[in-house]
N, C-alpha and C positions, 0 to 999 in steps of 0.2 A: 331436069336441071335444077329446079327449085329444091327438089328433095336432096340433091347432092350438096347444096349449100348448107341445108339444115344439118346434115350429118357432119359436115366439116366443122361447123360451129360447135357441135356437141363434143367432137373430138378435142378441139382446142380447149374447151372448158374443162374437159376431163384432165388434160395435161397440166393446166394451171392449178387445178385442185390438188393433184398429186404432188406438184412442186411445193405448194404451200404446206402440205402435210409433211413432206420430207424436211423442209426447212424447220418446221415446228419441232420435229423429232430431234433434229441435230441441235437446235438451241437448247432443248431440254437436257439432252445428253451432256452438252458443255456445262450447263448450270449444275447438273448433278455431279459432274467431275470436279467442278470448283468447290462445291460444298464438301465433297469427300476429302480433298486435299487440305481444306481449312480445318476440318476435324482432326486429321492426322497431325497437322502442325500444332494444333492446340494441345493434343494429347502428348506429343513429344515435348512441347514446352513445359507442360505440367509435370511430366516425368522428370525432366532435367532439373526443374526447380526443387522437387522433393529430394533429390540426391545431393544438393548443395549444402555446405555447412550452414548451421544456423547463425553463426557469427561471421563477420567479414574478416579477411586476413588483416593482421595488424599492419598499420602503415609504418614506414621507416621513420625512426626518430630524427629529430633535428640534427643530432650529432652525426648520424649516418649519412644524411643527405647534404651536409655542409660541404662547402668547397674545401680543397686542401689548405687554402690560406686560412679559412675560418677555423679548421681543426687545429692548425698550428697555433693560432691566436688563443684558442681555448686552452691548449696545453701550456702555453707560456704564462697564462694568467692564473693557473692553478696554484694554491698556497704551497709554499715550500716547507720542508720539514724544519722544525725548530732547531736553530743552531745553538751550540754551546761554546763556552770559553775553551781556550786551549790549555787552561790551567785547572787542575783539580786539587781540592783539599780533602783528602780522605782521612778520617780519624776514628779512633776508638776512645770513648770516654765513659768510665764506670761511674763517676760521681759528678760530672758536668764541668770539671775544671778544664780539661783538655778541649772540650766542646767550645768553651768561651774563647780560648786562644785561636782555635780553628776558625771561628766566625770572624774574628778580627783580621786574620790573615786573608780570608776571603774578601773582606771589605777593602783592604788595601791593594789586593792584586786583581780584583774583579773575577776571581776564580769561582768554580762550582764547588758546592759542598756535598760530601757523601759520608754518611755516618755508618761505621762498621758496628752493627748491633750483634750482640751475642744471641744465639738461638735460645739459650737458657740464661736469662738475665742474672747478673751477679747481685746477691743480697749483701747486707752489711756483714752478716756472719761469714759469707764467702770471702770478703775482703779483709777479714781480721788477721793481720799479719802476726799478731801475738799468738794465734792458734796454729800450732804446727800441723794440724790436720784439716785446716780450712781448705776450701776449694782452690783458691788462688795460690796458696802455698804448695799444695800438691801439684798443681799444673806447672808452676815455675821450677819445681824440683824434677820435673820430667821433660827432658828436651824433646821428646816425641809427642807430647800432648798437643792436640790440635782441636781446640774448642770450635764447635760449629758456628758459622755465621748465619744470623737470622734475617739480615736485611736483604732486599732484592739484589740480584746480580747487576753489575754495572759494566758497560762497555768502555774500555779505555781508548777506543779508536778516536783519533782526532786530538787527543791530549798530548802535549809536548812536555809538560811539567806536572809532577804529582808531589804535593806536600803530604807527608805521611805522619800523622800525629798520634800520640799515645801517652799514657802515664808510665812512669818507671815503676816496675814491680820487682823488688829484690834485685835491683841493679841492672835490669834488662827490660826489653819490650815484653808485654804480655803475650802469651802463646797464641792468642787469637790473631795477632799481627802476623805470626808465622803462617797461620792458616790462610790469611789474605794474600801474602806475597807469593805463596806457592800456588795459589789458585789462578792468578793472572799473569799475563806476559807484559813485561815492561820494555820490550824491544823498542828502541828509538825514543825512549822517554827518560827525562832527567828526574830522578827521585831525590827528594830532599826531606830527610826525617826531622821531626821536631818532637820534643817531649815536655812534659810538665812533671814536677816533683817538688817535694818539700825541701830538698837540698841535694839529693843525689844527681850526678851528672848523667849524660846519655850513655856513657860507657861504650860497650861493644854492640849496642843495639843495631846500629847502622850496618856494620860488617856482617853481623849475624843474619840480618834479613837479606842483604845483598847476596850472600852465599846461597841462601835458600831460594831466592828468586832466579838466580842464574843468568839474568840479563838486565839490561838497562844501565844508565849512567848514574851512579849513586854519589851524591855529594856528602860532605861531612855534616852530620846533624848538629842540632843545638837544643839546649835545655832552656825553658822559660818558666818563670813563676806564673801563677794563675792570674795575677793582676798586671801583666805586662801591657803597656800602652800600644795603641795603633801606631803612634809615631815611631816607637822603638821597633815594631815589627816591620813597618815600611822601610826604615833604614836598613834592616837586615835583608829583606827580600831584594831591595834594589842593589845591595852590595853583592848579591849572588850573580848578577848579570855580567 
């Protein structure tokens, strides 16, 4: 009987020892599994980081993220395009006389100025009316002559009235005025010719240009001396209304 108790105790001890060993093996296996997953996660994270762009995506601008109300406010406060008068004083002046009159008309009407410049400026010899072979004489003798304009193009959009100034050459408008009126449309615009001369009247300059333009409402033109006053010009322009 004593021997049987001893053997039973040894068997119980053996079972406990095996149990502890099994638990120890299971714990080690779980630990090993945890380490293995951690390493995989670490490698995956490092691999993902290496494939990412070096720079971060650009963030949306303030204008893109603004509310519709904010965008509308930004749009409404943007600077508007510069407005111009509804009156234009376009002129050609070879010696400066017509230019002075044009500037005075602009002063009394509040209109915009535009100088019609010749691409090839006229010299004193070109303007020598005593020379039958001078440039200006040759041009005036040729109804089809169209001297090129050298000044930048202008838009007539928004203009209701155009004063058109020039000197009188051999009783008519210089041919460069013909170039100008053929180049632009005067549809819906009132055109008022004016000229300067030493004594010659405006003659048929107005009707000539009206025929070449083909549109616009053309009023009868007027001749002025180079020293005409602003008061006289103001009285004239106001009388046209």
